[in-house]
N, C-alpha and C positions, 0 to 999 in steps of 0.2 A: 609459429604460435604467438610469439611476441608481436610480430607485425600485425597479425589478425586482431589482437587485443588493442593495439594502438589505433588501428583503423576504426575499430568499434568506438573507442574513445573520441576520435576525431568526428565521427558521425554524430555522437551524442552532443558534443560541444557545438557542432554546426547547427544542430536542431534548436538550440537554445535561443540564439538571436533571431532565427527564422520564426519560431513560435511567438516570442515576445514582440517582434516587429509586426507580425500579422495580428496579434492580439491588440497592440496599440492602434493599428490602423482601424480595426473594427470597433474598438472602444471609442475612438474619436468620431468616426463617421456615423456610428449608430448611437452615440451618447450613452454607452453602457459599459462600465469598466469591469463587468462580470466576464468579459472576454479575456481578461488577464488572469483568470484563475480556473482551476479544476478542469472540467470536461472541455470547455471552449478553448482553453490554452493548449490542451493536448492535440488540438486539430483533429487528425484522424486516429490518434492513439487514445485508448482509454487512459485516464490519468494515472491509474495504479500501475499499468504496464509501462507507461512512459517514465514514471517515477522510479520503478524498479530497474529499468535499463540504466537510468542516470545513476542510481545507487551502485550498480555494478561498475559503471565508468568511474565513480568516485573511488571505489576500492582499488581498481587498476591504477588510478593516479596515485593513490597512497602507496601502493606496492612499488611503483616506479620511483617515487620520492624516497622510499627506504633504500633503494639501490643507487640513489643520486643520479637517476636517469630522468632528467627534466625535459618538459616539452620544449622543443627547439633550443635545448641547452640553456634555457632561461629559468632560473630558480623562481624569480618573482612571478613569472607568467604561470608557472606550474602551480604554485600555491594560490595564486589568484583564481585559477581554474577550479580548485577545490571548493572555494567559497561560492563561486558562481554556480557550480552544480548544486550545492546545498540550497542556495537561494531559489533556484529554479524548481527544485523538488518541493520546497515549501509553497511556492506559487501554485504548483499543481494541486496542492491541498489534499493530497492522498494520504490517508492514515497508514495504509500499507507502505507507502513511500517513506514516511517518517520512521517507521519500524526498520525498514531496509537501510536507511541512512545510519541509524544508530548501530545496527549490526555491522555495517561496513566500517564504521569508525572503530568499533570494538575489535574487529578482525584486523584493522589497520595497526592498532597498538601491538597486537601479537606479531604481525609481520615486521614491524619496525624493530622489535626486540629480537626476533629471530635473525634478522639481518645485521645484528650487532650494532644498532644505532643507540645512542644514549637514551636511557629510559625517560629522562626529563624532557627530551625532545619529543619522544613518542606520546607521552601523557600530555604534554603541553599542546601539541597540535590537536590531539583528540579532544581535549577539554574545550579548546577554542571552537572547533567544528561542532561539537555537541551543543555548546551554549548558543552558538549562532543558529544552528538548526532549530532548537527548541524555541528560541526567541522569535525568529522569523515565522515559524509555524504558528506560534501563539498570537502574534500581533499583526500579521498580514490579515486583512479583513476576511477573505474567503476561507483561508486555512483556519483562522481562529474560531470562526463560527462553527465549522465542522468539528473541530476538536472539542469545543464546549458542548456541542450536541452529543458527541460520542460519550463524553464523561457523564452527562445527564442521563443518557440512555442506560449506561452501565450501572449508575447509582440507583436509578429508578426506572426500569423498563416500562415503556409505554404499553398500556393495555386499553382496549376499547371493547366494550360489550354491546355497544349500539351499532348494529349491522348497517343501518342506513348511513350513520356518520362515518363508519369504517370505510365505506366505498368512496368517500370523498376526501379521506385523509391519507396522504402518502407518508409512509414511515421513512425515517432516516435509514441509511444503509446499515448503521450499527444496530439499530433496533430490529431491523429485518433479520440480520444475522443471528441475533439472540433468539429470535423466534424460530428460525430454521434449525439452529443447533439444538434447541430444546426439543423440538418435534422429532428430529433425527435420533436424539438420545433416547426418547421415549420409545421410538420404533425399534431401536436396537435392544432395549431391555425387554420388550415384548416378543421380539423375534431374534433370539440369539444366533440363529443360523441364517438370518436375513430373509427378505421377502422376495428376492429375485430382481434382476435388472429391470425387467419390464414392468414390475408392479411397484417399484419404489416411489415414483411420482404420485400415482393414485393414493398410495398408502400415506404419503406425507400430506397430501391434500386433506385426507380424512383427519389426520392429526391437527392440521391447521384449523379446520372447521370445529373440531372438538375443543380447541383452545380459544375459539372465538376470533381467530386471526383470519378473517375473510379476505383481506387484501393479499396476504401470502398465498391463500388458496386460489384466488383468481389468477394470480401470476404463475401458478404451478412451479413455485420455487424449489430448487434442489437444496441439498444440505449446506452448500457454500463452505464445505470443508471436506477435503479428500478422505480423511480418516472416517469421518461420520458417514459420508456418502457410501464408501466401501462397506462400512459396518451395516448400514441399512440394507444394502443390496445383497451382501454375502455373509453377513454376520461376523462374529468374533474371529473366526479363522482368518478371514480376509484382513481384519485390522492387525492381527499379530503378524501376518505375512508382510504387510507393507511397512510395519514398524521395524521388523527384522531385516 
């Protein structure tokens, strides 16, 4: 089990210079530094998946640090790897990745204390990693723009009643999620026992059209949330079942 986790970490760490190197090569040859962020940086991985894998690697590294089991028995290398992983996740500009990092850091505090490490060390490392993560996510160009867009979408969700304009305007991922969650919630309230697996997408499309969200309707988007998706399909019994 320990060896499996370590090899997972090695794979994640090896992917970082590979992705950054390939991103630099494409950025220079194509004169577009967008290849060092988000989808292009992840190469064949969706940035959210790549960031989540890296966040798990971060937690494993923190766990091993709490046991004083350092990479190649080098403490400086181990702690440098923590910050490298956090930096790469910020470069991926995945909002899910940022949440996963903060969760890994919080869990790391608990694991440090559980393994009887000094609390000041646990909170000190966690604080540095959290500040570094938030700062890099905020100030790296690609990540910062996505974060600002997400905040704006939450504070004032985008709405468009002009159907012609709607077809030419692409929502941000955050705005689209707000649309799909709202439509799914309306569907659950109207159908407490669900609409059935095969009818969920058509019913959601009806909700999108009723809301004037024709872009979401054209894309046949699902709920983008497992709880809401199950609720729309099979109603409240399914929601309570997966919560339990």
